[in-house]
C-alpha positions in Angstrom: 43.6 22.4 57.4 46.8 24.2 56.3 48.7 20.9 56.7 46.3 19.0 54.6 46.4 21.6 51.8 50.2 21.4 51.7 50.0 17.6 51.4 47.6 17.9 48.4 49.8 20.5 46.7 52.8 18.3 47.2 50.9 15.4 45.7 50.1 17.4 42.6 53.7 18.4 42.1 54.8 14.8 42.5 52.3 13.8 39.7 53.4 16.6 37.3 57.2 16.3 37.6 57.4 12.8 36.0 55.3 14.0 33.0 57.6 17.0 32.5 60.7 14.8 32.8 59.3 12.4 30.1 58.5 15.2 27.7 61.8 16.9 28.1 63.7 13.7 27.7 61.9 12.8 24.5 63.8 13.9 21.3 61.9 16.4 19.4 59.5 17.0 22.2 59.8 20.8 21.8 58.3 20.5 18.3 55.2 18.5 19.3 51.9 20.1 20.2 49.9 17.7 22.4 46.7 19.5 21.5 47.1 19.1 17.8 44.8 16.0 17.4 42.1 17.8 19.3 42.3 20.9 17.2 42.3 18.8 14.0 39.2 16.9 15.2 37.4 20.1 15.9 38.5 21.6 12.6 37.1 18.6 10.7 33.7 18.9 12.2 33.6 22.7 11.9 34.2 23.1 8.2 31.5 21.1 6.4 30.2 22.7 3.2 26.5 22.5 2.4 26.4 19.8 -0.3 22.8 19.3 -1.6 21.3 15.9 -2.5 18.9 15.8 -5.5 15.8 17.8 -5.0 12.2 16.4 -5.0 9.2 18.4 -6.1 5.4 17.8 -5.8 2.5 19.8 -7.1 -1.1 19.8 -5.9 -4.1 21.3 -7.5 -6.0 23.3 -4.9 -9.7 24.3 -5.4 -10.8 27.4 -3.5 -12.5 30.7 -3.6 -12.3 33.0 -5.3 -9.7 31.2 -7.6 -8.1 27.8 -7.9 -4.3 27.5 -7.4 -1.5 25.0 -7.4 0.8 24.3 -4.4 4.5 23.7 -5.3 6.5 21.8 -2.6 10.3 21.3 -3.0 12.0 19.0 -0.6 15.8 19.2 0.0 18.5 17.5 2.1 22.2 17.6 2.6 24.8 14.9 2.2 26.1 16.0 5.6 24.8 18.5 8.1 26.6 21.7 7.0 28.4 24.0 9.4 26.3 26.9 10.6 25.6 29.6 9.7 24.5 28.8 6.2 22.0 30.3 3.8 19.6 28.5 1.5 17.0 29.8 -0.9 14.8 28.5 -3.7 14.3 30.5 -6.9 11.2 29.7 -9.0 10.9 30.7 -12.7 9.9 29.7 -16.2 11.9 26.7 -17.4 13.3 28.5 -20.5 13.9 31.8 -18.8 15.3 31.5 -15.3 19.1 31.1 -15.3 22.0 30.6 -12.9 25.1 32.8 -13.4 28.6 31.4 -13.7 29.4 32.3 -10.1 27.0 29.5 -9.0 25.0 31.7 -6.6 23.4 34.5 -8.6 20.0 33.6 -10.1 18.4 35.8 -12.7 14.9 36.1 -14.3 13.1 34.3 -11.5 9.5 34.8 -10.6 9.8 34.2 -6.8 12.6 33.6 -4.3 11.5 31.8 -1.1 12.9 30.6 2.2 12.3 27.2 3.8 8.9 26.8 5.4 8.7 27.8 9.1 6.7 24.6 9.8 8.7 22.2 7.5 12.4 23.4 7.5 13.4 20.7 5.0 11.2 22.1 2.2 10.1 25.1 0.3 6.3 25.7 -0.2 4.9 28.2 -2.7 1.3 28.7 -3.9 0.8 29.8 -7.5 -2.4 31.1 -9.2 -1.2 29.4 -12.4 -2.9 26.0 -12.1 -1.5 24.6 -15.4 2.0 26.1 -15.3 5.3 24.1 -14.9 8.3 25.7 -13.3 12.1 25.3 -12.9 13.3 25.5 -9.3 17.0 26.4 -8.6 18.1 25.9 -4.9 21.2 27.8 -3.9 23.0 27.2 -0.5 26.3 28.4 0.9 28.4 28.9 4.0 32.0 30.0 4.7 33.3 26.6 3.5 31.5 26.1 0.2 28.4 26.4 -1.9 26.0 24.0 -3.7 23.2 24.4 -6.3 20.5 22.0 -7.6 17.8 22.3 -10.2 14.5 20.5 -10.8 11.5 21.0 -13.0 7.9 20.7 -11.8 5.0 19.3 -13.6 1.6 21.0 -13.5 -0.9 19.2 -11.2 -3.8 17.2 -12.6 -7.0 19.1 -12.0 -9.8 17.3 -10.1 -12.5 15.8 -12.1 -15.0 18.4 -13.3 -18.8 18.3 -12.8 -19.1 16.9 -16.4 -16.5 14.2 -16.0 -17.8 10.9 -17.4 -20.5 12.5 -19.5 -21.4 10.8 -22.9 -22.6 12.2 -26.2 -26.1 11.9 -27.6 -27.8 10.1 -29.2 -27.7 7.3 -26.6 -29.8 5.1 -24.4 -29.3 4.9 -20.6 -30.3 1.7 -19.0 -32.0 -1.3 -20.5 -35.2 -0.7 -22.5 -36.4 -4.2 -22.0 -37.1 -2.9 -18.5 -36.2 0.7 -17.6 -34.3 3.2 -19.7 -34.0 6.8 -20.9 -33.7 7.4 -24.7 -31.7 10.5 -25.7 -31.9 11.8 -29.3 -30.9 14.9 -31.2 -33.3 16.9 -33.4 -31.3 19.8 -34.9 -30.3 21.9 -31.9 -32.9 20.2 -29.6 -31.9 17.4 -27.3 -34.9 15.2 -26.6 -35.6 12.7 -23.8 -38.1 10.1 -23.0 -38.1 7.6 -20.0 -39.6 4.2 -20.5 -40.5 1.2 -18.3 -41.7 -2.2 -19.5 -43.7 -4.4 -17.1 -44.3 -8.1 -17.9 -47.0 -8.6 -15.3 -50.2 -6.9 -14.2 -49.5 -4.1 -11.6 -51.8 -2.3 -9.2 -49.7 0.9 -9.2 -47.0 2.3 -11.5 -45.0 5.5 -11.1 -42.4 6.6 -13.7 -40.6 10.0 -13.8 -37.9 11.9 -15.7 -35.8 14.7 -14.2 -32.8 16.9 -15.2 -30.1 18.8 -13.4 -27.4 21.2 -14.6 -23.8 20.7 -13.7 -24.2 22.7 -10.5 -27.0 20.4 -9.2 -29.9 22.8 -9.9 -33.1 21.5 -11.4 -33.4 22.1 -15.1 -33.4 22.7 -18.0 -36.4 20.4 -18.1 -38.8 20.3 -15.1 -40.0 17.1 -13.5 -42.3 15.1 -15.7 -44.0 11.8 -14.6 -46.6 9.2 -15.2 -48.6 7.8 -12.3 -51.2 5.0 -12.8 -53.3 3.0 -10.3 -55.0 5.9 -8.5 -58.5 5.2 -9.9 -61.4 4.2 -7.7 -62.4 1.4 -8.0 -58.8 0.3 -8.9 -58.1 -0.5 -12.6 -55.4 -3.1 -13.2 -52.3 -1.9 -15.1 -51.7 -4.4 -17.9 -48.3 -5.7 -18.9 -47.0 -3.1 -21.4 -44.3 -0.4 -22.0 -45.1 3.0 -20.4 -43.3 6.2 -21.1 -43.1 9.8 -20.0 -44.0 12.6 -22.4 -41.0 13.4 -24.7 -39.3 16.6 -23.5 -36.5 18.6 -25.1 -34.4 21.8 -24.7 -32.4 24.0 -27.0 -28.7 23.2 -26.6 -27.7 26.6 -28.0 -29.5 28.4 -25.2 -28.1 26.1 -22.5 -24.8 27.3 -21.0 -23.5 24.2 -19.2 -21.3 21.6 -20.9 -23.5 18.7 -19.7 -26.9 17.8 -18.3 -27.5 15.2 -15.7 -30.6 13.1 -16.5 -32.4 10.6 -14.2 -35.5 8.4 -14.1 -37.2 6.7 -11.1 -39.9 4.1 -11.3 -41.9 2.4 -8.5 -44.4 -0.5 -9.0 -46.8 -2.3 -6.6 -48.8 -5.5 -7.2 -50.2 -8.5 -5.4 -46.8 -10.1 -5.6 -45.0 -7.2 -4.0 -43.2 -3.9 -4.7 -40.2 -3.0 -6.7 -38.4 0.1 -7.9 -35.6 1.2 -10.3 -33.4 4.2 -10.9 -31.2 5.1 -13.9 -29.0 8.2 -14.3 -26.2 9.6 -16.5 -24.5 12.8 -17.5 -25.0 13.8 -21.2 -22.6 16.0 -23.0 -24.3 19.1 -24.4 -22.8 20.1 -27.8 
């Protein structure tokens, strides 16, 4: 065992001696550092400043209880992965009020300073109670080798369509009065309604109604009104004619919603078969 160790040691010496001889015989060898390329390579990869790309911002209108809100989401990225440790923070403020000092890192007059999301480390997420507000966002990042800042302005999100979206003004006619319709008229502050159905053939049974709902889906301001024919005994044929519900109205000044949803349903039955029809629309309440 001792003999074998001596042989290995002798082999190592034999390998090292030529290398030492070559280095000592090379002019200027004393001035060269063989580890210099390695140090330079490590230095290059260890001194990357945090240079930001352009920011992206997205806003979303959030409906909820007790109040609606908007979510502001700012995405960021680097031109190269910066050397750690580095700091990064987003400052959110009014577009004409928030400001970045000349030092490139100090932000003044901001509303909120936030860190990247724990779940999405490449973005900042903030919820604001101001659903119609726009903001300016300043992102500041730095490490031992440099700093970088970027700005972007957000746009307030579009609110979802309200319960009165698509409503139309009175007077108006909903449907086709040659068959089935609702006529809406104004008489001072009163909004008046009548549902009509025209049959061109004899019927055994006819049902026609008119209903209203407020913007929350509750019945009213006018309760159900209807016409029902063909219940007599013995049966009495229903002649071809135009039939209508009793005209109903409500006071627009006493009604608190911005619209009213109106609807009419009709059902007919005869020897030739059955048919039905439904018309509905939202009406703007002045």
